[in-house]
C-alpha positions, 0 to 999 in steps of 0.5 A: 185649362187642365184641372184635376180636382179631388174631393171627398176627403176628411176624418173617418174612424178606423174601419169606416168608409170614405169615397174620393172623387177626382173631377177632370177638365181640359183634356180628353179624359177617356184617353188617360190612365188615371191613378190614385197616389198617396203621401203620408208625412215623411214618406214617399208618394206611393201608388194606391190604384190605377184604372186604365181606359178599359176599366182594368184596375190595379191596386197596391197590396196594402189596399187590395180587397179594401179599395175600389177604383172606378171611372165614369167617362161621361162625367170625366170623373174617377172614384176611389171607394175606400172601405175598412180604413186603417190609421196607416191609410192616413195621407194626402191622396192625389189624382194623376192622369197620364197619356204620354207624354202628357201628365197631370196632378191634382192638388191632393185631398187629406184623408185622416183615419183616427178614433 
């Protein structure tokens, strides 16, 4: 059974850090590109970062320099370290795995940045 389970969300003050994790099971994790998406109320789901099988990363302009994606293939887990968080980072964050034609989504985790 394929699963992507996000964790680590919560409430954080502006300027604070938070680290999200996405634990995968049921597929060959190391072969998949893993992405982080987010969706704020009333907005479309947007790409935040992705990390390829080689470890190469790409980031949305809005998070460059503040967010860092990493993966541990031995643990079938990908991480998103978020620093200098802003209220506009508030959203549900989703983990997404793709190795065409297969693709999987996690259930999402809430991140709220507020004082």
